PyMOL CGO cylinders between C-alpha atoms (Angstrom):
from pymol import cmd
from pymol.cgo import CYLINDER

trace = [
    CYLINDER, 23.41, -29.82, -36.68, 23.83, -26.25, -36.38, 0.3, 1, 1, 1, 1, 1, 1,
    CYLINDER, 23.83, -26.25, -36.38, 20.28, -25.82, -36.62, 0.3, 1, 1, 1, 1, 1, 1,
    CYLINDER, 20.28, -25.82, -36.62, 19.94, -28.37, -33.47, 0.3, 1, 1, 1, 1, 1, 1,
    CYLINDER, 19.94, -28.37, -33.47, 22.32, -26.07, -31.21, 0.3, 1, 1, 1, 1, 1, 1,
    CYLINDER, 22.32, -26.07, -31.21, 20.49, -22.98, -32.03, 0.3, 1, 1, 1, 1, 1, 1,
    CYLINDER, 20.49, -22.98, -32.03, 17.63, -24.99, -30.50, 0.3, 1, 1, 1, 1, 1, 1,
    CYLINDER, 17.63, -24.99, -30.50, 18.78, -25.88, -27.86, 0.3, 1, 1, 1, 1, 1, 1,
    CYLINDER, 18.78, -25.88, -27.86, 20.12, -22.53, -26.96, 0.3, 1, 1, 1, 1, 1, 1,
    CYLINDER, 20.12, -22.53, -26.96, 16.72, -20.87, -27.20, 0.3, 1, 1, 1, 1, 1, 1,
    CYLINDER, 16.72, -20.87, -27.20, 15.04, -23.45, -25.55, 0.3, 1, 1, 1, 1, 1, 1,
    CYLINDER, 15.04, -23.45, -25.55, 17.28, -22.82, -22.29, 0.3, 1, 1, 1, 1, 1, 1,
    CYLINDER, 17.28, -22.82, -22.29, 16.84, -19.60, -23.13, 0.3, 1, 1, 1, 1, 1, 1,
    CYLINDER, 16.84, -19.60, -23.13, 12.76, -19.59, -23.34, 0.3, 1, 1, 1, 1, 1, 1,
    CYLINDER, 12.76, -19.59, -23.34, 13.64, -21.76, -19.47, 0.3, 1, 1, 1, 1, 1, 1,
    CYLINDER, 13.64, -21.76, -19.47, 15.82, -19.48, -18.00, 0.3, 1, 1, 1, 1, 1, 1,
    CYLINDER, 15.82, -19.48, -18.00, 13.30, -16.93, -19.11, 0.3, 1, 1, 1, 1, 1, 1,
    CYLINDER, 13.30, -16.93, -19.11, 10.45, -18.30, -17.46, 0.3, 1, 1, 1, 1, 1, 1,
    CYLINDER, 10.45, -18.30, -17.46, 11.71, -19.98, -14.53, 0.3, 1, 1, 1, 1, 1, 1,
    CYLINDER, 11.71, -19.98, -14.53, 13.50, -16.45, -13.53, 0.3, 1, 1, 1, 1, 1, 1,
    CYLINDER, 13.50, -16.45, -13.53, 10.38, -14.77, -14.40, 0.3, 1, 1, 1, 1, 1, 1,
    CYLINDER, 10.38, -14.77, -14.40, 9.55, -14.47, -10.72, 0.3, 1, 1, 1, 1, 1, 1,
    CYLINDER, 9.55, -14.47, -10.72, 12.27, -12.93, -9.22, 0.3, 1, 1, 1, 1, 1, 1,
    CYLINDER, 12.27, -12.93, -9.22, 12.16, -9.79, -12.18, 0.3, 1, 1, 1, 1, 1, 1,
    CYLINDER, 12.16, -9.79, -12.18, 8.93, -9.28, -11.08, 0.3, 1, 1, 1, 1, 1, 1,
    CYLINDER, 8.93, -9.28, -11.08, 9.10, -9.51, -7.66, 0.3, 1, 1, 1, 1, 1, 1,
    CYLINDER, 9.10, -9.51, -7.66, 9.51, -6.34, -5.37, 0.3, 1, 1, 1, 1, 1, 1,
    CYLINDER, 9.51, -6.34, -5.37, 12.08, -5.07, -3.88, 0.3, 1, 1, 1, 1, 1, 1,
    CYLINDER, 12.08, -5.07, -3.88, 12.28, -6.02, -0.02, 0.3, 1, 1, 1, 1, 1, 1,
    CYLINDER, 12.28, -6.02, -0.02, 11.93, -2.61, 1.10, 0.3, 1, 1, 1, 1, 1, 1,
    CYLINDER, 11.93, -2.61, 1.10, 9.24, -1.67, -0.80, 0.3, 1, 1, 1, 1, 1, 1,
    CYLINDER, 9.24, -1.67, -0.80, 7.53, -5.57, -0.56, 0.3, 1, 1, 1, 1, 1, 1,
    CYLINDER, 7.53, -5.57, -0.56, 8.19, -4.47, 3.94, 0.3, 1, 1, 1, 1, 1, 1,
    CYLINDER, 8.19, -4.47, 3.94, 6.17, -0.85, 2.75, 0.3, 1, 1, 1, 1, 1, 1,
    CYLINDER, 6.17, -0.85, 2.75, 3.57, -2.83, 1.47, 0.3, 1, 1, 1, 1, 1, 1,
    CYLINDER, 3.57, -2.83, 1.47, 3.13, -5.47, 3.84, 0.3, 1, 1, 1, 1, 1, 1,
    CYLINDER, 3.13, -5.47, 3.84, 3.09, -2.17, 6.80, 0.3, 1, 1, 1, 1, 1, 1,
    CYLINDER, 3.09, -2.17, 6.80, 1.11, -0.54, 4.46, 0.3, 1, 1, 1, 1, 1, 1,
    CYLINDER, 1.11, -0.54, 4.46, -2.06, -3.32, 5.08, 0.3, 1, 1, 1, 1, 1, 1,
    CYLINDER, -2.06, -3.32, 5.08, -1.18, -4.08, 8.90, 0.3, 1, 1, 1, 1, 1, 1,
    CYLINDER, -1.18, -4.08, 8.90, -2.01, -0.07, 9.33, 0.3, 1, 1, 1, 1, 1, 1,
    CYLINDER, -2.01, -0.07, 9.33, -5.21, -0.52, 7.59, 0.3, 1, 1, 1, 1, 1, 1,
    CYLINDER, -5.21, -0.52, 7.59, -5.71, -3.50, 9.38, 0.3, 1, 1, 1, 1, 1, 1,
    CYLINDER, -5.71, -3.50, 9.38, -5.46, -1.62, 12.68, 0.3, 1, 1, 1, 1, 1, 1,
    CYLINDER, -5.46, -1.62, 12.68, -7.44, 1.41, 11.56, 0.3, 1, 1, 1, 1, 1, 1,
    CYLINDER, -7.44, 1.41, 11.56, -10.02, -0.76, 10.64, 0.3, 1, 1, 1, 1, 1, 1,
    CYLINDER, -10.02, -0.76, 10.64, -9.96, -2.45, 14.17, 0.3, 1, 1, 1, 1, 1, 1,
    CYLINDER, -9.96, -2.45, 14.17, -9.87, 1.51, 16.12, 0.3, 1, 1, 1, 1, 1, 1,
    CYLINDER, -9.87, 1.51, 16.12, -13.27, 1.95, 13.89, 0.3, 1, 1, 1, 1, 1, 1,
    CYLINDER, -13.27, 1.95, 13.89, -14.97, -1.27, 14.59, 0.3, 1, 1, 1, 1, 1, 1,
    CYLINDER, -14.97, -1.27, 14.59, -13.94, -0.41, 18.57, 0.3, 1, 1, 1, 1, 1, 1,
    CYLINDER, -13.94, -0.41, 18.57, -15.27, 3.44, 17.92, 0.3, 1, 1, 1, 1, 1, 1,
    CYLINDER, -15.27, 3.44, 17.92, -18.34, 1.91, 16.49, 0.3, 1, 1, 1, 1, 1, 1,
    CYLINDER, -18.34, 1.91, 16.49, -17.10, 4.07, 13.25, 0.3, 1, 1, 1, 1, 1, 1,
    CYLINDER, -17.10, 4.07, 13.25, -18.79, 2.74, 9.98, 0.3, 1, 1, 1, 1, 1, 1,
    CYLINDER, -18.79, 2.74, 9.98, -17.62, 5.55, 7.63, 0.3, 1, 1, 1, 1, 1, 1,
    CYLINDER, -17.62, 5.55, 7.63, -14.26, 4.78, 9.45, 0.3, 1, 1, 1, 1, 1, 1,
    CYLINDER, -14.26, 4.78, 9.45, -14.12, 1.18, 8.71, 0.3, 1, 1, 1, 1, 1, 1,
    CYLINDER, -14.12, 1.18, 8.71, -15.39, 1.59, 4.82, 0.3, 1, 1, 1, 1, 1, 1,
    CYLINDER, -15.39, 1.59, 4.82, -13.37, 3.49, 3.90, 0.3, 1, 1, 1, 1, 1, 1,
    CYLINDER, -13.37, 3.49, 3.90, -10.61, 1.35, 2.47, 0.3, 1, 1, 1, 1, 1, 1,
    CYLINDER, -10.61, 1.35, 2.47, -13.14, -0.26, 0.02, 0.3, 1, 1, 1, 1, 1, 1,
    CYLINDER, -13.14, -0.26, 0.02, -13.62, 0.74, -3.35, 0.3, 1, 1, 1, 1, 1, 1,
    CYLINDER, -13.62, 0.74, -3.35, -16.70, 2.06, -4.84, 0.3, 1, 1, 1, 1, 1, 1,
    CYLINDER, -16.70, 2.06, -4.84, -17.56, -1.61, -6.72, 0.3, 1, 1, 1, 1, 1, 1,
    CYLINDER, -17.56, -1.61, -6.72, -16.14, -3.64, -3.49, 0.3, 1, 1, 1, 1, 1, 1,
    CYLINDER, -16.14, -3.64, -3.49, -18.29, -6.68, -2.35, 0.3, 1, 1, 1, 1, 1, 1,
    CYLINDER, -18.29, -6.68, -2.35, -18.43, -7.86, 1.15, 0.3, 1, 1, 1, 1, 1, 1,
    CYLINDER, -18.43, -7.86, 1.15, -19.98, -11.28, 2.45, 0.3, 1, 1, 1, 1, 1, 1,
    CYLINDER, -19.98, -11.28, 2.45, -21.01, -10.68, 6.13, 0.3, 1, 1, 1, 1, 1, 1,
    CYLINDER, -21.01, -10.68, 6.13, -20.52, -13.46, 8.83, 0.3, 1, 1, 1, 1, 1, 1,
    CYLINDER, -20.52, -13.46, 8.83, -24.86, -14.54, 7.91, 0.3, 1, 1, 1, 1, 1, 1,
    CYLINDER, -24.86, -14.54, 7.91, -23.73, -14.50, 4.44, 0.3, 1, 1, 1, 1, 1, 1,
    CYLINDER, -23.73, -14.50, 4.44, -25.17, -11.32, 2.81, 0.3, 1, 1, 1, 1, 1, 1,
    CYLINDER, -25.17, -11.32, 2.81, -23.66, -10.13, 0.07, 0.3, 1, 1, 1, 1, 1, 1,
    CYLINDER, -23.66, -10.13, 0.07, -23.21, -6.87, 0.29, 0.3, 1, 1, 1, 1, 1, 1,
    CYLINDER, -23.21, -6.87, 0.29, -22.64, -4.09, -2.62, 0.3, 1, 1, 1, 1, 1, 1,
    CYLINDER, -22.64, -4.09, -2.62, -19.99, -1.11, -2.65, 0.3, 1, 1, 1, 1, 1, 1,
    CYLINDER, -19.99, -1.11, -2.65, -18.56, 0.62, -0.05, 0.3, 1, 1, 1, 1, 1, 1,
    CYLINDER, -18.56, 0.62, -0.05, -22.19, 2.67, 0.49, 0.3, 1, 1, 1, 1, 1, 1,
    CYLINDER, -22.19, 2.67, 0.49, -23.85, -0.09, 1.38, 0.3, 1, 1, 1, 1, 1, 1,
    CYLINDER, -23.85, -0.09, 1.38, -20.93, -1.85, 3.18, 0.3, 1, 1, 1, 1, 1, 1,
    CYLINDER, -20.93, -1.85, 3.18, -20.77, 1.34, 5.82, 0.3, 1, 1, 1, 1, 1, 1,
    CYLINDER, -20.77, 1.34, 5.82, -24.22, 1.62, 5.75, 0.3, 1, 1, 1, 1, 1, 1,
    CYLINDER, -24.22, 1.62, 5.75, -24.49, -2.47, 6.94, 0.3, 1, 1, 1, 1, 1, 1,
    CYLINDER, -24.49, -2.47, 6.94, -21.89, -1.55, 9.63, 0.3, 1, 1, 1, 1, 1, 1,
    CYLINDER, -21.89, -1.55, 9.63, -23.71, 1.75, 10.96, 0.3, 1, 1, 1, 1, 1, 1,
    CYLINDER, -23.71, 1.75, 10.96, -26.53, -0.35, 11.87, 0.3, 1, 1, 1, 1, 1, 1,
    CYLINDER, -26.53, -0.35, 11.87, -24.82, -3.53, 14.02, 0.3, 1, 1, 1, 1, 1, 1,
    CYLINDER, -24.82, -3.53, 14.02, -22.78, -1.08, 15.45, 0.3, 1, 1, 1, 1, 1, 1,
    CYLINDER, -22.78, -1.08, 15.45, -26.56, 0.97, 16.82, 0.3, 1, 1, 1, 1, 1, 1,
    CYLINDER, -26.56, 0.97, 16.82, -27.69, -2.24, 17.49, 0.3, 1, 1, 1, 1, 1, 1,
    CYLINDER, -27.69, -2.24, 17.49, -25.96, -6.06, 17.81, 0.3, 1, 1, 1, 1, 1, 1,
    CYLINDER, -25.96, -6.06, 17.81, -22.65, -4.44, 18.05, 0.3, 1, 1, 1, 1, 1, 1,
    CYLINDER, -22.65, -4.44, 18.05, -22.95, -1.54, 19.63, 0.3, 1, 1, 1, 1, 1, 1,
    CYLINDER, -22.95, -1.54, 19.63, -20.49, -1.18, 22.31, 0.3, 1, 1, 1, 1, 1, 1,
    CYLINDER, -20.49, -1.18, 22.31, -18.15, -3.93, 21.00, 0.3, 1, 1, 1, 1, 1, 1,
    CYLINDER, -18.15, -3.93, 21.00, -14.42, -4.65, 21.62, 0.3, 1, 1, 1, 1, 1, 1,
    CYLINDER, -14.42, -4.65, 21.62, -12.62, -6.23, 18.57, 0.3, 1, 1, 1, 1, 1, 1,
    CYLINDER, -12.62, -6.23, 18.57, -9.35, -7.99, 18.75, 0.3, 1, 1, 1, 1, 1, 1,
    CYLINDER, -9.35, -7.99, 18.75, -7.96, -8.42, 15.19, 0.3, 1, 1, 1, 1, 1, 1,
    CYLINDER, -7.96, -8.42, 15.19, -4.72, -10.96, 14.15, 0.3, 1, 1, 1, 1, 1, 1,
    CYLINDER, -4.72, -10.96, 14.15, -3.29, -11.05, 10.96, 0.3, 1, 1, 1, 1, 1, 1,
    CYLINDER, -3.29, -11.05, 10.96, -2.50, -14.66, 10.27, 0.3, 1, 1, 1, 1, 1, 1,
    CYLINDER, -2.50, -14.66, 10.27, -1.44, -14.28, 6.45, 0.3, 1, 1, 1, 1, 1, 1,
    CYLINDER, -1.44, -14.28, 6.45, -0.61, -12.20, 4.16, 0.3, 1, 1, 1, 1, 1, 1,
    CYLINDER, -0.61, -12.20, 4.16, -0.06, -13.02, 0.27, 0.3, 1, 1, 1, 1, 1, 1,
    CYLINDER, -0.06, -13.02, 0.27, 1.34, -10.96, -2.17, 0.3, 1, 1, 1, 1, 1, 1,
    CYLINDER, 1.34, -10.96, -2.17, 0.10, -11.44, -5.88, 0.3, 1, 1, 1, 1, 1, 1,
    CYLINDER, 0.10, -11.44, -5.88, 1.31, -10.58, -9.30, 0.3, 1, 1, 1, 1, 1, 1,
    CYLINDER, 1.31, -10.58, -9.30, -0.40, -7.05, -10.13, 0.3, 1, 1, 1, 1, 1, 1,
    CYLINDER, -0.40, -7.05, -10.13, -0.09, -5.00, -6.91, 0.3, 1, 1, 1, 1, 1, 1,
    CYLINDER, -0.09, -5.00, -6.91, -2.69, -6.75, -5.18, 0.3, 1, 1, 1, 1, 1, 1,
    CYLINDER, -2.69, -6.75, -5.18, -3.45, -9.09, -1.69, 0.3, 1, 1, 1, 1, 1, 1,
    CYLINDER, -3.45, -9.09, -1.69, -4.69, -11.44, 0.20, 0.3, 1, 1, 1, 1, 1, 1,
    CYLINDER, -4.69, -11.44, 0.20, -4.99, -10.50, 3.98, 0.3, 1, 1, 1, 1, 1, 1,
    CYLINDER, -4.99, -10.50, 3.98, -6.15, -13.27, 6.17, 0.3, 1, 1, 1, 1, 1, 1,
    CYLINDER, -6.15, -13.27, 6.17, -7.28, -12.06, 10.12, 0.3, 1, 1, 1, 1, 1, 1,
    CYLINDER, -7.28, -12.06, 10.12, -8.68, -13.49, 12.64, 0.3, 1, 1, 1, 1, 1, 1,
    CYLINDER, -8.68, -13.49, 12.64, -10.49, -11.61, 14.86, 0.3, 1, 1, 1, 1, 1, 1,
    CYLINDER, -10.49, -11.61, 14.86, -12.38, -11.66, 18.65, 0.3, 1, 1, 1, 1, 1, 1,
    CYLINDER, -12.38, -11.66, 18.65, -15.49, -9.68, 19.97, 0.3, 1, 1, 1, 1, 1, 1,
    CYLINDER, -15.49, -9.68, 19.97, -16.52, -8.91, 22.71, 0.3, 1, 1, 1, 1, 1, 1,
    CYLINDER, -16.52, -8.91, 22.71, -18.97, -7.16, 24.49, 0.3, 1, 1, 1, 1, 1, 1,
    CYLINDER, -18.97, -7.16, 24.49, -21.83, -7.02, 21.96, 0.3, 1, 1, 1, 1, 1, 1,
    CYLINDER, -21.83, -7.02, 21.96, -25.47, -6.46, 22.71, 0.3, 1, 1, 1, 1, 1, 1,
    CYLINDER, -25.47, -6.46, 22.71, -26.36, -9.37, 20.69, 0.3, 1, 1, 1, 1, 1, 1,
    CYLINDER, -26.36, -9.37, 20.69, -25.48, -12.31, 17.65, 0.3, 1, 1, 1, 1, 1, 1,
    CYLINDER, -25.48, -12.31, 17.65, -27.31, -11.62, 13.90, 0.3, 1, 1, 1, 1, 1, 1,
    CYLINDER, -27.31, -11.62, 13.90, -29.30, -14.48, 13.91, 0.3, 1, 1, 1, 1, 1, 1,
    CYLINDER, -29.30, -14.48, 13.91, -28.09, -18.23, 13.41, 0.3, 1, 1, 1, 1, 1, 1,
    CYLINDER, -28.09, -18.23, 13.41, -24.76, -16.91, 14.73, 0.3, 1, 1, 1, 1, 1, 1,
    CYLINDER, -24.76, -16.91, 14.73, -23.63, -17.95, 17.80, 0.3, 1, 1, 1, 1, 1, 1,
    CYLINDER, -23.63, -17.95, 17.80, -20.58, -17.15, 20.38, 0.3, 1, 1, 1, 1, 1, 1,
    CYLINDER, -20.58, -17.15, 20.38, -17.81, -19.52, 19.90, 0.3, 1, 1, 1, 1, 1, 1,
    CYLINDER, -17.81, -19.52, 19.90, -16.82, -19.47, 23.64, 0.3, 1, 1, 1, 1, 1, 1,
    CYLINDER, -16.82, -19.47, 23.64, -19.19, -17.30, 26.35, 0.3, 1, 1, 1, 1, 1, 1,
    CYLINDER, -19.19, -17.30, 26.35, -19.24, -13.92, 25.44, 0.3, 1, 1, 1, 1, 1, 1,
    CYLINDER, -19.24, -13.92, 25.44, -16.27, -14.04, 22.70, 0.3, 1, 1, 1, 1, 1, 1,
    CYLINDER, -16.27, -14.04, 22.70, -17.42, -14.36, 18.74, 0.3, 1, 1, 1, 1, 1, 1,
    CYLINDER, -17.42, -14.36, 18.74, -14.14, -15.18, 16.75, 0.3, 1, 1, 1, 1, 1, 1,
    CYLINDER, -14.14, -15.18, 16.75, -14.34, -14.91, 12.91, 0.3, 1, 1, 1, 1, 1, 1,
    CYLINDER, -14.34, -14.91, 12.91, -12.30, -15.72, 9.80, 0.3, 1, 1, 1, 1, 1, 1,
    CYLINDER, -12.30, -15.72, 9.80, -12.06, -12.33, 7.93, 0.3, 1, 1, 1, 1, 1, 1,
    CYLINDER, -12.06, -12.33, 7.93, -10.15, -13.12, 4.15, 0.3, 1, 1, 1, 1, 1, 1,
    CYLINDER, -10.15, -13.12, 4.15, -9.67, -9.71, 2.48, 0.3, 1, 1, 1, 1, 1, 1,
    CYLINDER, -9.67, -9.71, 2.48, -8.65, -9.49, -1.97, 0.3, 1, 1, 1, 1, 1, 1,
    CYLINDER, -8.65, -9.49, -1.97, -6.55, -6.15, -1.98, 0.3, 1, 1, 1, 1, 1, 1,
    CYLINDER, -6.55, -6.15, -1.98, -6.15, -3.83, -4.56, 0.3, 1, 1, 1, 1, 1, 1,
    CYLINDER, -6.15, -3.83, -4.56, -2.69, -1.46, -4.70, 0.3, 1, 1, 1, 1, 1, 1,
    CYLINDER, -2.69, -1.46, -4.70, -4.12, 2.05, -6.60, 0.3, 1, 1, 1, 1, 1, 1,
    CYLINDER, -4.12, 2.05, -6.60, -2.06, 4.71, -7.81, 0.3, 1, 1, 1, 1, 1, 1,
    CYLINDER, -2.06, 4.71, -7.81, 0.05, 4.10, -4.12, 0.3, 1, 1, 1, 1, 1, 1,
    CYLINDER, 0.05, 4.10, -4.12, -2.51, 2.72, -1.73, 0.3, 1, 1, 1, 1, 1, 1,
    CYLINDER, -2.51, 2.72, -1.73, -4.08, -0.09, -0.80, 0.3, 1, 1, 1, 1, 1, 1,
    CYLINDER, -4.08, -0.09, -0.80, -8.05, -0.66, -0.98, 0.3, 1, 1, 1, 1, 1, 1,
    CYLINDER, -8.05, -0.66, -0.98, -10.46, -3.89, -0.62, 0.3, 1, 1, 1, 1, 1, 1,
    CYLINDER, -10.46, -3.89, -0.62, -11.85, -5.07, -3.21, 0.3, 1, 1, 1, 1, 1, 1,
    CYLINDER, -11.85, -5.07, -3.21, -13.47, -7.97, -2.10, 0.3, 1, 1, 1, 1, 1, 1,
    CYLINDER, -13.47, -7.97, -2.10, -13.95, -9.33, 2.16, 0.3, 1, 1, 1, 1, 1, 1,
    CYLINDER, -13.95, -9.33, 2.16, -15.68, -12.38, 3.75, 0.3, 1, 1, 1, 1, 1, 1,
    CYLINDER, -15.68, -12.38, 3.75, -16.34, -12.67, 7.33, 0.3, 1, 1, 1, 1, 1, 1,
    CYLINDER, -16.34, -12.67, 7.33, -17.25, -16.13, 8.35, 0.3, 1, 1, 1, 1, 1, 1,
    CYLINDER, -17.25, -16.13, 8.35, -18.04, -16.91, 11.60, 0.3, 1, 1, 1, 1, 1, 1,
    CYLINDER, -18.04, -16.91, 11.60, -16.04, -20.15, 14.23, 0.3, 1, 1, 1, 1, 1, 1,
    CYLINDER, -16.04, -20.15, 14.23, -18.21, -22.68, 15.65, 0.3, 1, 1, 1, 1, 1, 1,
    CYLINDER, -18.21, -22.68, 15.65, -18.40, -23.21, 19.14, 0.3, 1, 1, 1, 1, 1, 1,
    CYLINDER, -18.40, -23.21, 19.14, -16.71, -27.17, 20.15, 0.3, 1, 1, 1, 1, 1, 1,
    CYLINDER, -16.71, -27.17, 20.15, -19.21, -29.51, 18.79, 0.3, 1, 1, 1, 1, 1, 1,
    CYLINDER, -19.21, -29.51, 18.79, -20.46, -30.19, 23.13, 0.3, 1, 1, 1, 1, 1, 1,
    CYLINDER, -20.46, -30.19, 23.13, -19.54, -34.38, 23.51, 0.3, 1, 1, 1, 1, 1, 1,
    CYLINDER, -19.54, -34.38, 23.51, -22.30, -37.16, 23.32, 0.3, 1, 1, 1, 1, 1, 1,
    CYLINDER, -22.30, -37.16, 23.32, -23.72, -38.01, 26.69, 0.3, 1, 1, 1, 1, 1, 1,
    CYLINDER, -23.72, -38.01, 26.69, -22.57, -34.19, 27.97, 0.3, 1, 1, 1, 1, 1, 1,
    CYLINDER, -22.57, -34.19, 27.97, -24.41, -31.43, 28.79, 0.3, 1, 1, 1, 1, 1, 1,
    CYLINDER, -24.41, -31.43, 28.79, -22.70, -27.24, 27.88, 0.3, 1, 1, 1, 1, 1, 1,
    CYLINDER, -22.70, -27.24, 27.88, -21.84, -25.48, 29.86, 0.3, 1, 1, 1, 1, 1, 1,
    CYLINDER, -21.84, -25.48, 29.86, -23.89, -22.61, 31.30, 0.3, 1, 1, 1, 1, 1, 1,
    CYLINDER, -23.89, -22.61, 31.30, -23.70, -19.48, 30.23, 0.3, 1, 1, 1, 1, 1, 1,
    CYLINDER, -23.70, -19.48, 30.23, -20.87, -17.03, 31.46, 0.3, 1, 1, 1, 1, 1, 1,
    CYLINDER, -20.87, -17.03, 31.46, -18.13, -20.09, 32.47, 0.3, 1, 1, 1, 1, 1, 1,
]
cmd.load_cgo(trace, "trace")
């Protein structure tokens, strides 16, 4: 009988430890608010860098070994390549463009890892990459997802993916609206 009580007590203790462990690992509310503010600032700084067409500033928060999948599915490896490719598009297709970015979701995972989902609206571009169409006339919308890791108190992007939002399909039997409408 004693063994049974001990086993039940042990099972109960293990259950409570497992059930309450997310609470033990949860960041204090103040720390979580600071992390959220830091991530939102990172996105805002990157948006400002885009609007200045400053590839070095746009890429500064990527890790040296980050990966980035661009809007057409090309994989860039490392901050240096990400910066180089953005310098190219800032000087060509997206020269003079403006981006407005909205953070849609912030998800904090264990171990100082976060996922940030954003929506981008880019206007004023000179052209679009092959296969990419404006979502609506003059506006390119994309969904960006970043995976970030907090390292030595700083959030850094370890992976990113940018996906264009396709234009709405034209209903059968109708013609697309003329450009500029």
